[in-house]
PAROTI-111578 format. One record per residue (C-alpha): x, y, z. Coordinates in steps of 0.25 Angstrom, whole numbers, padded with zeros to 4 digits, always signed. Example, Ala and Ser with C-alpha at 12.3 -4.5 7.8 and 13.67 -1.06 7.14 Angstrom:
! PAROTI-111578
+0049-0018+0031
+0055-0004+0029
END
This chain:
! PAROTI-111578
-0007+0014+0147
-0005+0027+0154
+0004+0030+0165
-0007+0027+0175
-0010+0013+0170
-0023+0016+0163
-0025+0011+0149
-0027+0022+0138
-0035+0020+0125
-0029+0026+0113
-0037+0027+0099
-0028+0024+0087
-0030+0021+0073
-0022+0009+0067
-0017+0011+0053
-0015+0000+0043
-0006+0000+0030
-0014+0002+0018
-0018-0011+0010
-0012-0009-0003
-0018-0021-0010
-0032-0016-0006
-0029-0003-0012
-0025-0009-0025
-0038-0017-0026
-0046-0005-0023
-0039+0003-0034
-0040-0008-0044
-0055-0010-0041
-0059+0005-0041
-0050+0011-0052
-0047-0001-0061
-0043+0008-0073
-0031+0014-0065
-0027+0002-0056
-0026-0010-0064
-0015-0021-0063
-0014-0023-0078
-0011-0011-0087
-0015-0012-0101
-0008-0005-0112
-0015+0005-0121
-0019+0000-0134
-0016+0013-0142
-0001+0012-0138
+0000-0002-0143
-0006+0002-0156
+0003+0013-0158
+0015+0004-0155
+0011-0006-0165
+0009+0005-0176
+0023+0010-0173
+0028-0004-0174
+0021-0006-0188
+0027+0007-0193
+0041+0003-0188
+0040-0010-0195
+0036-0003-0208
+0048+0006-0207
+0057-0006-0205
+0051-0013-0217
+0053-0001-0226
+0067+0002-0221
+0071-0013-0224
+0065-0012-0238
+0072+0001-0241
+0085-0006-0237
+0083-0017-0246
END
């Protein structure tokens, strides 16, 4: 109210906080490759690791055979 007692109409925009759950679902549905819950390891890295383990076990067997 103004000082004279007449009501005043004022335009305003009410702001709401963002809905983070909706944002997560939006990203998951539109960019599935980048926004996934489950991260799968790369197949190449595990194959390299297994090859390194095989080589290490072979070295260990050779070392123990050489020691007698």
